[in-house]
C-alpha atoms as a printed R data frame, in Angstrom:
    type eleno elety resid chain resno      x        y        z
1   ATOM     1    CA   UNK     A     1 10.988  -92.949 -101.627
2   ATOM     2    CA   UNK     A     2 12.066  -95.961 -103.698
3   ATOM     3    CA   UNK     A     3 12.194  -99.131 -101.615
4   ATOM     4    CA   UNK     A     4 13.219 -102.747 -102.150
5   ATOM     5    CA   UNK     A     5 11.873 -105.718 -100.205
6   ATOM     6    CA   UNK     A     6 13.819 -108.997 -100.325
7   ATOM     7    CA   UNK     A     7 11.308 -111.805  -99.783
8   ATOM     8    CA   UNK     A     8 13.705 -114.585  -98.789
9   ATOM     9    CA   UNK     A     9 11.350 -117.545  -98.283
10  ATOM    10    CA   UNK     A    10 13.984 -119.831  -99.875
11  ATOM    11    CA   UNK     A    11 17.000 -117.949  -98.606
12  ATOM    12    CA   UNK     A    12 19.433 -115.805 -100.533
13  ATOM    13    CA   UNK     A    13 22.703 -116.002 -102.436
14  ATOM    14    CA   UNK     A    14 24.682 -113.572 -104.545
15  ATOM    15    CA   UNK     A    15 23.565 -115.024 -107.881
16  ATOM    16    CA   UNK     A    16 19.924 -115.023 -106.727
17  ATOM    17    CA   UNK     A    17 20.260 -111.288 -105.980
18  ATOM    18    CA   UNK     A    18 21.591 -110.610 -109.479
19  ATOM    19    CA   UNK     A    19 18.845 -112.675 -111.058
20  ATOM    20    CA   UNK     A    20 16.134 -110.896 -109.067
21  ATOM    21    CA   UNK     A    21 17.519 -107.469 -110.008
22  ATOM    22    CA   UNK     A    22 17.637 -108.342 -113.713
23  ATOM    23    CA   UNK     A    23 14.123 -109.762 -113.502
24  ATOM    24    CA   UNK     A    24 12.978 -106.541 -111.802
25  ATOM    25    CA   UNK     A    25 14.256 -104.318 -114.583
26  ATOM    26    CA   UNK     A    26 18.019 -103.916 -114.281
27  ATOM    27    CA   UNK     A    27 19.297 -104.513 -117.831
28  ATOM    28    CA   UNK     A    28 20.869 -107.926 -118.353
29  ATOM    29    CA   UNK     A    29 23.609 -106.206 -120.359
30  ATOM    30    CA   UNK     A    30 24.679 -104.370 -117.184
31  ATOM    31    CA   UNK     A    31 25.126 -107.677 -115.372
32  ATOM    32    CA   UNK     A    32 27.024 -109.154 -118.306
33  ATOM    33    CA   UNK     A    33 29.350 -106.125 -118.397
34  ATOM    34    CA   UNK     A    34 30.417 -106.540 -114.754
35  ATOM    35    CA   UNK     A    35 33.618 -108.539 -115.382
36  ATOM    36    CA   UNK     A    36 34.895 -105.871 -117.778
37  ATOM    37    CA   UNK     A    37 33.967 -103.047 -115.394
38  ATOM    38    CA   UNK     A    38 35.828 -104.887 -112.626
39  ATOM    39    CA   UNK     A    39 38.752 -105.679 -114.948
40  ATOM    40    CA   UNK     A    40 38.384 -109.388 -114.165
41  ATOM    41    CA   UNK     A    41 39.982 -111.532 -116.842
42  ATOM    42    CA   UNK     A    42 38.651 -114.983 -117.742
43  ATOM    43    CA   UNK     A    43 35.304 -114.248 -116.061
44  ATOM    44    CA   UNK     A    44 31.949 -114.034 -117.848
45  ATOM    45    CA   UNK     A    45 28.291 -113.679 -116.876
46  ATOM    46    CA   UNK     A    46 25.383 -115.632 -118.379
47  ATOM    47    CA   UNK     A    47 21.755 -114.577 -117.972
48  ATOM    48    CA   UNK     A    48 18.921 -116.945 -118.878
49  ATOM    49    CA   UNK     A    49 15.235 -117.549 -118.104
50  ATOM    50    CA   UNK     A    50 14.492 -120.707 -116.084
51  ATOM    51    CA   UNK     A    51 11.643 -122.255 -114.117
52  ATOM    52    CA   UNK     A    52 11.715 -123.118 -110.447
53  ATOM    53    CA   UNK     A    53  8.461 -124.876 -109.570
54  ATOM    54    CA   UNK     A    54  5.608 -122.572 -110.613
55  ATOM    55    CA   UNK     A    55  7.912 -119.532 -110.930
56  ATOM    56    CA   UNK     A    56  9.375 -118.155 -114.128
57  ATOM    57    CA   UNK     A    57 12.698 -116.779 -112.890
58  ATOM    58    CA   UNK     A    58 15.987 -115.320 -114.068
59  ATOM    59    CA   UNK     A    59 19.201 -117.290 -113.538
60  ATOM    60    CA   UNK     A    60 22.551 -115.514 -113.504
61  ATOM    61    CA   UNK     A    61 25.719 -117.624 -113.645
62  ATOM    62    CA   UNK     A    62 29.236 -116.299 -113.154
63  ATOM    63    CA   UNK     A    63 31.686 -118.463 -115.104
64  ATOM    64    CA   UNK     A    64 35.256 -118.348 -113.827
65  ATOM    65    CA   UNK     A    65 38.319 -120.053 -115.302
66  ATOM    66    CA   UNK     A    66 39.743 -121.386 -112.042
67  ATOM    67    CA   UNK     A    67 43.254 -121.995 -113.305
68  ATOM    68    CA   UNK     A    68 43.507 -118.383 -114.526
69  ATOM    69    CA   UNK     A    69 42.516 -116.667 -111.264
70  ATOM    70    CA   UNK     A    70 45.172 -115.288 -108.880
71  ATOM    71    CA   UNK     A    71 45.407 -115.726 -105.117
72  ATOM    72    CA   UNK     A    72 43.461 -112.860 -103.483
73  ATOM    73    CA   UNK     A    73 43.307 -111.272 -100.028
74  ATOM    74    CA   UNK     A    74 41.154 -108.385  -98.807
75  ATOM    75    CA   UNK     A    75 43.568 -105.705 -100.066
76  ATOM    76    CA   UNK     A    76 43.504 -107.280 -103.553
77  ATOM    77    CA   UNK     A    77 39.701 -107.218 -103.548
78  ATOM    78    CA   UNK     A    78 39.697 -103.619 -102.277
79  ATOM    79    CA   UNK     A    79 42.035 -102.563 -105.084
80  ATOM    80    CA   UNK     A    80 39.745 -104.149 -107.692
81  ATOM    81    CA   UNK     A    81 36.729 -102.310 -106.271
82  ATOM    82    CA   UNK     A    82 38.642  -99.005 -106.159
83  ATOM    83    CA   UNK     A    83 39.591  -99.372 -109.839
84  ATOM    84    CA   UNK     A    84 36.132 -100.508 -110.971
85  ATOM    85    CA   UNK     A    85 34.093  -98.512 -113.454
86  ATOM    86    CA   UNK     A    86 31.174  -97.969 -111.055
87  ATOM    87    CA   UNK     A    87 29.848  -94.950 -109.090
88  ATOM    88    CA   UNK     A    88 31.646  -93.976 -105.888
89  ATOM    89    CA   UNK     A    89 28.658  -94.877 -103.706
90  ATOM    90    CA   UNK     A    90 28.678  -98.389 -105.184
91  ATOM    91    CA   UNK     A    91 32.361  -98.745 -104.313
92  ATOM    92    CA   UNK     A    92 31.760  -97.634 -100.717
93  ATOM    93    CA   UNK     A    93 28.960 -100.150 -100.173
94  ATOM    94    CA   UNK     A    94 30.861 -102.965 -101.876
95  ATOM    95    CA   UNK     A    95 33.833 -102.277  -99.595
96  ATOM    96    CA   UNK     A    96 31.506 -102.552  -96.572
97  ATOM    97    CA   UNK     A    97 30.154 -105.918  -97.761
98  ATOM    98    CA   UNK     A    98 33.608 -107.402  -98.322
99  ATOM    99    CA   UNK     A    99 34.864 -106.061  -95.010
100 ATOM   100    CA   UNK     A   100 31.998 -107.927  -93.314
101 ATOM   101    CA   UNK     A   101 32.854 -111.094  -95.236
102 ATOM   102    CA   UNK     A   102 36.517 -110.839  -94.292
103 ATOM   103    CA   UNK     A   103 35.741 -110.176  -90.613
104 ATOM   104    CA   UNK     A   104 33.466 -113.224  -90.463
105 ATOM   105    CA   UNK     A   105 35.996 -115.503  -92.173
106 ATOM   106    CA   UNK     A   106 38.742 -114.202  -89.889
107 ATOM   107    CA   UNK     A   107 36.661 -114.979  -86.823
108 ATOM   108    CA   UNK     A   108 35.961 -118.495  -88.096
109 ATOM   109    CA   UNK     A   109 39.631 -119.231  -88.703
110 ATOM   110    CA   UNK     A   110 41.125 -117.299  -85.791
111 ATOM   111    CA   UNK     A   111 42.892 -114.877  -88.112
112 ATOM   112    CA   UNK     A   112 42.596 -111.219  -89.141
113 ATOM   113    CA   UNK     A   113 40.567 -109.713  -92.014
114 ATOM   114    CA   UNK     A   114 43.772 -108.707  -93.794
115 ATOM   115    CA   UNK     A   115 45.085 -112.282  -93.755
116 ATOM   116    CA   UNK     A   116 41.882 -113.937  -94.968
117 ATOM   117    CA   UNK     A   117 42.358 -115.773  -98.258
118 ATOM   118    CA   UNK     A   118 39.451 -115.558 -100.684
119 ATOM   119    CA   UNK     A   119 39.287 -118.700 -102.812
120 ATOM   120    CA   UNK     A   120 40.379 -117.957 -106.389
121 ATOM   121    CA   UNK     A   121 37.013 -118.722 -107.967
122 ATOM   122    CA   UNK     A   122 35.040 -117.525 -104.960
123 ATOM   123    CA   UNK     A   123 36.726 -114.124 -104.955
124 ATOM   124    CA   UNK     A   124 35.912 -113.435 -108.616
125 ATOM   125    CA   UNK     A   125 32.382 -114.822 -108.233
126 ATOM   126    CA   UNK     A   126 31.750 -112.804 -105.072
127 ATOM   127    CA   UNK     A   127 33.122 -109.619 -106.653
128 ATOM   128    CA   UNK     A   128 30.602 -109.883 -109.473
129 ATOM   129    CA   UNK     A   129 27.759 -110.777 -107.083
130 ATOM   130    CA   UNK     A   130 28.501 -108.042 -104.545
131 ATOM   131    CA   UNK     A   131 29.345 -105.169 -106.874
132 ATOM   132    CA   UNK     A   132 26.528 -106.208 -109.201
133 ATOM   133    CA   UNK     A   133 23.909 -106.292 -106.455
134 ATOM   134    CA   UNK     A   134 24.953 -102.907 -105.087
135 ATOM   135    CA   UNK     A   135 25.160 -101.420 -108.585
136 ATOM   136    CA   UNK     A   136 21.750 -102.822 -109.532
137 ATOM   137    CA   UNK     A   137 20.047 -101.372 -106.472
138 ATOM   138    CA   UNK     A   138 21.751  -98.036 -107.134
139 ATOM   139    CA   UNK     A   139 20.722  -98.029 -110.807
140 ATOM   140    CA   UNK     A   140 17.115  -98.782 -109.886
141 ATOM   141    CA   UNK     A   141 17.103  -95.796 -107.527
142 ATOM   142    CA   UNK     A   142 16.575  -97.790 -104.314
143 ATOM   143    CA   UNK     A   143 16.797  -95.596 -101.223
144 ATOM   144    CA   UNK     A   144 15.816  -98.074  -98.537
145 ATOM   145    CA   UNK     A   145 16.098 -101.861  -98.279
146 ATOM   146    CA   UNK     A   146 13.812 -104.183  -96.302
147 ATOM   147    CA   UNK     A   147 14.060 -107.957  -95.923
148 ATOM   148    CA   UNK     A   148 12.163 -110.876  -94.446
149 ATOM   149    CA   UNK     A   149 13.608 -113.205  -91.785
150 ATOM   150    CA   UNK     A   150 16.044 -115.721  -93.243
151 ATOM   151    CA   UNK     A   151 15.469 -119.509  -93.275
152 ATOM   152    CA   UNK     A   152 18.808 -121.161  -92.580
153 ATOM   153    CA   UNK     A   153 18.298 -124.615  -94.055
154 ATOM   154    CA   UNK     A   154 19.813 -127.747  -92.528
155 ATOM   155    CA   UNK     A   155 22.160 -130.620  -93.218
156 ATOM   156    CA   UNK     A   156 25.748 -130.500  -94.463
157 ATOM   157    CA   UNK     A   157 27.627 -129.002  -97.401
158 ATOM   158    CA   UNK     A   158 31.113 -129.487  -98.815
159 ATOM   159    CA   UNK     A   159 33.613 -126.621  -98.579
160 ATOM   160    CA   UNK     A   160 37.318 -126.052  -99.218
161 ATOM   161    CA   UNK     A   161 37.888 -127.272  -95.662
162 ATOM   162    CA   UNK     A   162 35.743 -130.379  -95.934
163 ATOM   163    CA   UNK     A   163 32.226 -131.187  -94.815
164 ATOM   164    CA   UNK     A   164 30.603 -128.454  -92.690
165 ATOM   165    CA   UNK     A   165 27.145 -128.021  -91.149
166 ATOM   166    CA   UNK     A   166 24.485 -125.627  -92.427
167 ATOM   167    CA   UNK     A   167 24.564 -122.703  -91.917
168 ATOM   168    CA   UNK     A   168 28.240 -122.376  -92.813
169 ATOM   169    CA   UNK     A   169 30.310 -120.932  -89.949
170 ATOM   170    CA   UNK     A   170 30.919 -117.591  -91.715
171 ATOM   171    CA   UNK     A   171 27.201 -117.289  -92.486
172 ATOM   172    CA   UNK     A   172 26.322 -117.848  -88.846
173 ATOM   173    CA   UNK     A   173 28.742 -115.130  -87.722
174 ATOM   174    CA   UNK     A   174 27.435 -112.710  -90.345
175 ATOM   175    CA   UNK     A   175 23.813 -113.211  -89.302
176 ATOM   176    CA   UNK     A   176 24.272 -112.288  -85.640
177 ATOM   177    CA   UNK     A   177 21.562 -109.757  -84.866
178 ATOM   178    CA   UNK     A   178 19.488 -110.616  -87.943
179 ATOM   179    CA   UNK     A   179 16.159 -112.459  -87.615
180 ATOM   180    CA   UNK     A   180 16.489 -116.085  -88.710
181 ATOM   181    CA   UNK     A   181 14.181 -119.085  -88.751
182 ATOM   182    CA   UNK     A   182 14.878 -122.831  -88.620
183 ATOM   183    CA   UNK     A   183 14.090 -124.820  -91.743
184 ATOM   184    CA   UNK     A   184 13.798 -128.533  -92.456
185 ATOM   185    CA   UNK     A   185 15.011 -128.058  -96.015
186 ATOM   186    CA   UNK     A   186 18.278 -129.979  -96.310
187 ATOM   187    CA   UNK     A   187 20.245 -127.387  -98.253
188 ATOM   188    CA   UNK     A   188 22.340 -124.280  -97.722
189 ATOM   189    CA   UNK     A   189 19.633 -121.652  -98.151
190 ATOM   190    CA   UNK     A   190 21.726 -118.632  -97.096
191 ATOM   191    CA   UNK     A   191 25.273 -118.334  -98.443
192 ATOM   192    CA   UNK     A   192 27.994 -116.159  -96.894
193 ATOM   193    CA   UNK     A   193 27.782 -113.726  -99.809
194 ATOM   194    CA   UNK     A   194 24.008 -113.450  -99.461
195 ATOM   195    CA   UNK     A   195 24.312 -112.947  -95.702
196 ATOM   196    CA   UNK     A   196 26.994 -110.275  -96.115
197 ATOM   197    CA   UNK     A   197 24.948 -108.405  -98.708
198 ATOM   198    CA   UNK     A   198 21.768 -108.279  -96.662
199 ATOM   199    CA   UNK     A   199 23.384 -107.499  -93.312
200 ATOM   200    CA   UNK     A   200 25.299 -104.626  -94.925
201 ATOM   201    CA   UNK     A   201 22.431 -103.195  -96.988
202 ATOM   202    CA   UNK     A   202 19.204 -103.854  -95.069
203 ATOM   203    CA   UNK     A   203 17.885 -101.081  -92.831
204 ATOM   204    CA   UNK     A   204 14.749 -102.912  -91.676
205 ATOM   205    CA   UNK     A   205 14.339 -106.677  -91.139
206 ATOM   206    CA   UNK     A   206 10.598 -106.496  -91.620
207 ATOM   207    CA   UNK     A   207  7.981 -105.977  -94.309
208 ATOM   208    CA   UNK     A   208  7.979 -102.367  -95.502
209 ATOM   209    CA   UNK     A   209  5.241  -99.882  -94.626
210 ATOM   210    CA   UNK     A   210  2.378  -99.600  -97.142
211 ATOM   211    CA   UNK     A   211  3.801  -98.816 -100.571
212 ATOM   212    CA   UNK     A   212  2.848  -98.786 -104.245
213 ATOM   213    CA   UNK     A   213  4.280 -101.943 -105.807
214 ATOM   214    CA   UNK     A   214  5.897 -101.157 -109.170
215 ATOM   215    CA   UNK     A   215  8.158 -104.098 -110.046
216 ATOM   216    CA   UNK     A   216  8.631 -107.720 -109.023
217 ATOM   217    CA   UNK     A   217 11.795 -109.658 -109.757
218 ATOM   218    CA   UNK     A   218 12.415 -113.385 -109.296
219 ATOM   219    CA   UNK     A   219 15.954 -114.695 -109.106
220 ATOM   220    CA   UNK     A   220 16.661 -118.413 -109.347
221 ATOM   221    CA   UNK     A   221 19.028 -120.432 -107.182
222 ATOM   222    CA   UNK     A   222 21.342 -123.009 -108.708
223 ATOM   223    CA   UNK     A   223 19.569 -126.141 -107.518
224 ATOM   224    CA   UNK     A   224 16.028 -127.472 -107.482
225 ATOM   225    CA   UNK     A   225 14.519 -127.994 -104.039
226 ATOM   226    CA   UNK     A   226 11.912 -130.756 -103.773
227 ATOM   227    CA   UNK     A   227 10.214 -129.010 -100.844
228 ATOM   228    CA   UNK     A   228  9.727 -125.514 -102.356
229 ATOM   229    CA   UNK     A   229 10.709 -123.238 -105.257
230 ATOM   230    CA   UNK     A   230 14.325 -122.143 -104.911
231 ATOM   231    CA   UNK     A   231 13.861 -118.482 -105.778
232 ATOM   232    CA   UNK     A   232 14.407 -115.054 -104.270
233 ATOM   233    CA   UNK     A   233 11.574 -112.605 -104.802
234 ATOM   234    CA   UNK     A   234 12.428 -108.898 -104.962
235 ATOM   235    CA   UNK     A   235  9.632 -106.338 -104.726
236 ATOM   236    CA   UNK     A   236 10.253 -102.705 -105.638
237 ATOM   237    CA   UNK     A   237  7.948  -99.783 -105.064
238 ATOM   238    CA   UNK     A   238  7.252  -96.257 -103.907
239 ATOM   239    CA   UNK     A   239  6.605  -95.457 -100.255
240 ATOM   240    CA   UNK     A   240  6.108  -92.266  -98.308
241 ATOM   241    CA   UNK     A   241  9.433  -90.875  -97.153
242 ATOM   242    CA   UNK     A   242 10.101  -91.906  -93.560
243 ATOM   243    CA   UNK     A   243 10.733  -89.173  -91.027
244 ATOM   244    CA   UNK     A   244 13.260  -91.421  -89.353
245 ATOM   245    CA   UNK     A   245 15.061  -94.687  -89.824
246 ATOM   246    CA   UNK     A   246 14.403  -97.778  -87.708
247 ATOM   247    CA   UNK     A   247 17.050 -100.415  -87.115
248 ATOM   248    CA   UNK     A   248 18.024 -103.111  -84.658
249 ATOM   249    CA   UNK     A   249 20.850 -102.464  -82.246
250 ATOM   250    CA   UNK     A   250 22.403 -104.434  -79.425
251 ATOM   251    CA   UNK     A   251 22.347 -102.903  -75.943
252 ATOM   252    CA   UNK     A   252 25.007 -104.163  -73.526
253 ATOM   253    CA   UNK     A   253 24.780 -103.453  -69.799
254 ATOM   254    CA   UNK     A   254 26.740 -104.364  -66.725
255 ATOM   255    CA   UNK     A   255 26.996 -102.981  -63.189
256 ATOM   256    CA   UNK     A   256 30.021 -103.128  -60.886
257 ATOM   257    CA   UNK     A   257 30.503 -102.019  -57.261
258 ATOM   258    CA   UNK     A   258 34.141 -103.044  -56.858
259 ATOM   259    CA   UNK     A   259 35.708 -101.182  -59.783
260 ATOM   260    CA   UNK     A   260 37.675  -97.946  -59.903
261 ATOM   261    CA   UNK     A   261 35.387  -95.453  -61.725
262 ATOM   262    CA   UNK     A   262 38.454  -94.001  -63.417
263 ATOM   263    CA   UNK     A   263 39.042  -97.333  -65.133
264 ATOM   264    CA   UNK     A   264 35.433  -97.437  -66.364
265 ATOM   265    CA   UNK     A   265 35.694  -93.862  -67.675
266 ATOM   266    CA   UNK     A   266 38.894  -94.753  -69.541
267 ATOM   267    CA   UNK     A   267 37.138  -97.752  -71.123
268 ATOM   268    CA   UNK     A   268 34.425  -95.658  -72.823
269 ATOM   269    CA   UNK     A   269 36.638  -94.180  -75.591
270 ATOM   270    CA   UNK     A   270 38.151  -97.612  -76.193
271 ATOM   271    CA   UNK     A   271 34.680  -99.066  -76.727
272 ATOM   272    CA   UNK     A   272 33.898  -96.333  -79.253
273 ATOM   273    CA   UNK     A   273 37.157  -97.018  -81.087
274 ATOM   274    CA   UNK     A   274 36.251 -100.734  -81.148
275 ATOM   275    CA   UNK     A   275 32.997 -100.025  -82.997
276 ATOM   276    CA   UNK     A   276 30.379  -99.079  -80.366
277 ATOM   277    CA   UNK     A   277 27.730  -96.656  -81.599
278 ATOM   278    CA   UNK     A   278 27.523  -95.122  -78.115
279 ATOM   279    CA   UNK     A   279 28.868  -95.849  -74.639
280 ATOM   280    CA   UNK     A   280 28.216  -94.264  -71.254
281 ATOM   281    CA   UNK     A   281 28.638  -94.923  -67.549
282 ATOM   282    CA   UNK     A   282 26.075  -94.016  -64.901
283 ATOM   283    CA   UNK     A   283 26.600  -93.743  -61.128
284 ATOM   284    CA   UNK     A   284 24.139  -96.024  -59.343
285 ATOM   285    CA   UNK     A   285 23.366  -97.645  -56.000
286 ATOM   286    CA   UNK     A   286 23.690 -101.418  -55.857
287 ATOM   287    CA   UNK     A   287 22.926 -104.160  -53.317
288 ATOM   288    CA   UNK     A   288 23.546 -103.407  -49.648
289 ATOM   289    CA   UNK     A   289 23.573  -99.704  -50.482
290 ATOM   290    CA   UNK     A   290 26.946  -99.876  -52.204
291 ATOM   291    CA   UNK     A   291 27.799  -97.107  -54.694
292 ATOM   292    CA   UNK     A   292 28.416  -98.598  -58.105
293 ATOM   293    CA   UNK     A   293 28.743  -97.879  -61.802
294 ATOM   294    CA   UNK     A   294 26.459  -99.016  -64.628
295 ATOM   295    CA   UNK     A   295 28.116  -99.275  -68.041
296 ATOM   296    CA   UNK     A   296 25.806  -99.099  -71.090
297 ATOM   297    CA   UNK     A   297 27.000  -99.767  -74.637
298 ATOM   298    CA   UNK     A   298 24.943  -99.484  -77.852
299 ATOM   299    CA   UNK     A   299 26.336 -101.354  -80.846
300 ATOM   300    CA   UNK     A   300 25.617 -103.041  -84.136
301 ATOM   301    CA   UNK     A   301 24.398 -106.586  -83.353
302 ATOM   302    CA   UNK     A   302 27.389 -108.080  -85.171
303 ATOM   303    CA   UNK     A   303 29.767 -106.274  -82.772
304 ATOM   304    CA   UNK     A   304 27.989 -107.229  -79.550
305 ATOM   305    CA   UNK     A   305 30.115 -110.245  -78.614
306 ATOM   306    CA   UNK     A   306 33.401 -108.493  -79.381
307 ATOM   307    CA   UNK     A   307 32.461 -105.480  -77.240
308 ATOM   308    CA   UNK     A   308 31.114 -107.662  -74.415
309 ATOM   309    CA   UNK     A   309 34.438 -109.502  -74.366
310 ATOM   310    CA   UNK     A   310 36.253 -106.169  -74.093
311 ATOM   311    CA   UNK     A   311 34.067 -105.116  -71.157
312 ATOM   312    CA   UNK     A   312 34.617 -108.420  -69.347
313 ATOM   313    CA   UNK     A   313 38.340 -108.266  -69.954
314 ATOM   314    CA   UNK     A   314 38.808 -104.663  -68.807
315 ATOM   315    CA   UNK     A   315 36.461 -104.506  -65.783
316 ATOM   316    CA   UNK     A   316 35.726 -106.642  -62.731
317 ATOM   317    CA   UNK     A   317 32.287 -107.648  -64.012
318 ATOM   318    CA   UNK     A   318 31.351 -111.340  -64.129
319 ATOM   319    CA   UNK     A   319 28.850 -110.939  -66.955
320 ATOM   320    CA   UNK     A   320 27.279 -108.586  -69.494
321 ATOM   321    CA   UNK     A   321 23.560 -108.382  -70.272
322 ATOM   322    CA   UNK     A   322 22.808 -108.213  -74.025
323 ATOM   323    CA   UNK     A   323 19.445 -107.480  -75.581
324 ATOM   324    CA   UNK     A   324 18.262 -106.481  -79.042
325 ATOM   325    CA   UNK     A   325 16.226 -103.312  -79.390
326 ATOM   326    CA   UNK     A   326 14.949 -101.093  -82.177
327 ATOM   327    CA   UNK     A   327 16.369  -97.597  -82.530
328 ATOM   328    CA   UNK     A   328 14.659  -94.737  -84.365
329 ATOM   329    CA   UNK     A   329 17.198  -92.488  -86.040
330 ATOM   330    CA   UNK     A   330 17.008  -89.144  -87.790
331 ATOM   331    CA   UNK     A   331 18.688  -88.980  -91.162
332 ATOM   332    CA   UNK     A   332 21.898  -87.021  -90.855
333 ATOM   333    CA   UNK     A   333 24.881  -85.849  -92.859
334 ATOM   334    CA   UNK     A   334 28.161  -84.135  -92.031
335 ATOM   335    CA   UNK     A   335 29.187  -80.939  -93.827
336 ATOM   336    CA   UNK     A   336 32.247  -78.764  -93.427
337 ATOM   337    CA   UNK     A   337 31.764  -75.004  -93.138
338 ATOM   338    CA   UNK     A   338 34.300  -72.203  -93.346
339 ATOM   339    CA   UNK     A   339 34.543  -69.878  -90.340
340 ATOM   340    CA   UNK     A   340 36.919  -67.097  -89.323
341 ATOM   341    CA   UNK     A   341 38.589  -69.687  -87.090
342 ATOM   342    CA   UNK     A   342 39.091  -72.256  -89.834
343 ATOM   343    CA   UNK     A   343 36.988  -75.146  -91.161
344 ATOM   344    CA   UNK     A   344 34.540  -76.806  -88.769
345 ATOM   345    CA   UNK     A   345 32.484  -79.977  -89.333
346 ATOM   346    CA   UNK     A   346 28.768  -79.731  -88.645
347 ATOM   347    CA   UNK     A   347 26.387  -82.664  -88.226
348 ATOM   348    CA   UNK     A   348 23.030  -81.791  -89.839
349 ATOM   349    CA   UNK     A   349 19.970  -83.838  -88.814
350 ATOM   350    CA   UNK     A   350 16.753  -83.868  -90.859
351 ATOM   351    CA   UNK     A   351 13.780  -83.345  -88.534
352 ATOM   352    CA   UNK     A   352 10.450  -85.225  -88.852
353 ATOM   353    CA   UNK     A   353  8.711  -82.013  -89.977
354 ATOM   354    CA   UNK     A   354 11.245  -81.525  -92.748
355 ATOM   355    CA   UNK     A   355 13.502  -78.886  -91.189
356 ATOM   356    CA   UNK     A   356 17.156  -79.328  -90.378
357 ATOM   357    CA   UNK     A   357 19.127  -79.025  -87.140
358 ATOM   358    CA   UNK     A   358 22.860  -78.276  -87.221
359 ATOM   359    CA   UNK     A   359 25.163  -79.340  -84.388
360 ATOM   360    CA   UNK     A   360 28.894  -78.573  -84.659
361 ATOM   361    CA   UNK     A   361 31.066  -81.631  -83.992
362 ATOM   362    CA   UNK     A   362 32.846  -81.005  -80.712
363 ATOM   363    CA   UNK     A   363 36.277  -82.320  -81.705
364 ATOM   364    CA   UNK     A   364 36.258  -80.137  -84.812
365 ATOM   365    CA   UNK     A   365 35.219  -77.122  -82.699
366 ATOM   366    CA   UNK     A   366 37.951  -77.885  -80.164
367 ATOM   367    CA   UNK     A   367 40.618  -78.078  -82.874
368 ATOM   368    CA   UNK     A   368 39.526  -74.731  -84.353
369 ATOM   369    CA   UNK     A   369 39.386  -73.132  -80.878
370 ATOM   370    CA   UNK     A   370 42.903  -74.322  -80.073
371 ATOM   371    CA   UNK     A   371 44.237  -73.028  -83.387
372 ATOM   372    CA   UNK     A   372 42.639  -69.613  -82.975
373 ATOM   373    CA   UNK     A   373 42.825  -69.214  -79.221
374 ATOM   374    CA   UNK     A   374 39.099  -68.376  -79.058
375 ATOM   375    CA   UNK     A   375 36.426  -69.814  -76.714
376 ATOM   376    CA   UNK     A   376 34.672  -73.033  -77.713
377 ATOM   377    CA   UNK     A   377 31.246  -71.408  -77.572
378 ATOM   378    CA   UNK     A   378 32.324  -68.628  -79.951
379 ATOM   379    CA   UNK     A   379 33.671  -71.113  -82.500
380 ATOM   380    CA   UNK     A   380 30.546  -73.297  -82.264
381 ATOM   381    CA   UNK     A   381 28.254  -70.306  -82.806
382 ATOM   382    CA   UNK     A   382 30.320  -69.204  -85.805
383 ATOM   383    CA   UNK     A   383 29.943  -72.682  -87.326
384 ATOM   384    CA   UNK     A   384 26.168  -72.594  -86.928
385 ATOM   385    CA   UNK     A   385 25.973  -69.142  -88.496
386 ATOM   386    CA   UNK     A   386 28.185  -70.234  -91.382
387 ATOM   387    CA   UNK     A   387 25.964  -73.266  -91.998
388 ATOM   388    CA   UNK     A   388 22.823  -71.123  -91.872
389 ATOM   389    CA   UNK     A   389 24.284  -68.622  -94.320
390 ATOM   390    CA   UNK     A   390 25.280  -71.397  -96.727
391 ATOM   391    CA   UNK     A   391 21.832  -72.966  -96.442
392 ATOM   392    CA   UNK     A   392 20.146  -69.658  -97.132
393 ATOM   393    CA   UNK     A   393 18.314  -69.609  -93.828
394 ATOM   394    CA   UNK     A   394 18.364  -67.511  -90.686
395 ATOM   395    CA   UNK     A   395 19.379  -70.544  -88.673
396 ATOM   396    CA   UNK     A   396 15.938  -70.861  -87.081
397 ATOM   397    CA   UNK     A   397 16.468  -74.595  -86.467
398 ATOM   398    CA   UNK     A   398 19.753  -73.984  -84.671
399 ATOM   399    CA   UNK     A   399 19.816  -74.695  -80.946
């Protein structure tokens, strides 16, 4: 398994990512071709060797003619990514990064992601940084991304809206759930683009398991730091394939003894629609022997506050407990199989021993059962048999 480890001892930015990828073996010509592949006029990319303290590093600069750049919102950026000459998987991941950026900016300004205005130069610059970083990782065959905790820096920086503290508000929102560390360096060490890239791409905020180091890339930041070298170090290598993924999730809990259980039950699907990974309610006994209900929600760390607000708004609770935990996950994919009752989606999990376990998705089974007038169990069994036949097995891993 090809892995990448972002060693962010001096933080991270979009141009540092590009520089590190070029230094690690992604051809400089690919970075320089990004504006053309994105159909961005009056934008160019320069790649040059530089020194930052004792490090020989690669500096990537995106030059943008400000007066020639149009006003852009999220749908403009999405259209550029859709039309880009890059693989589909690169487009999907770039969309996810920009959606995170837009959500953070919207939260800062009390707006919506669709109404967020990307600064003319910033939009073009970020498009090159984001699509380039995702494309570089894809071209280098990276299957899993690890990263160190992020030093935030300190002090103040100038923005379109005036003088703001470090970290910038959007950066702070983006990094909810990620491990960060205080730093006395008076500089913006983590930019919003860098934060959006890592929080969208990193599966593990920790050093990787033992691996064979094959390449090291060093990307330079724009400014010299008197305290330390302003570089991002990227380490690539080969590791044993993991039987399961590990990632941080937020767990939200609250208990109520004065709420109608029907209201709690109705809230669960709303939480899932709002972005929860899982939600459940559990009958329990509370103080003074009162029957109550415990509500448990599992979510991405970035969604924890939004979901907690929904719980507090829609129930009688006075507070929600939030904690960060690690979740081990089996790799999974969704396939569609053809049955006598119509197409049915099947979720296929890869087991630690290497086998696979198919589980028909209930809503897909229900739709097929309603169309055909057949029992749910019959449709589900047909889906498993169809998957097993397509996989060339006897379905021995089926439940």
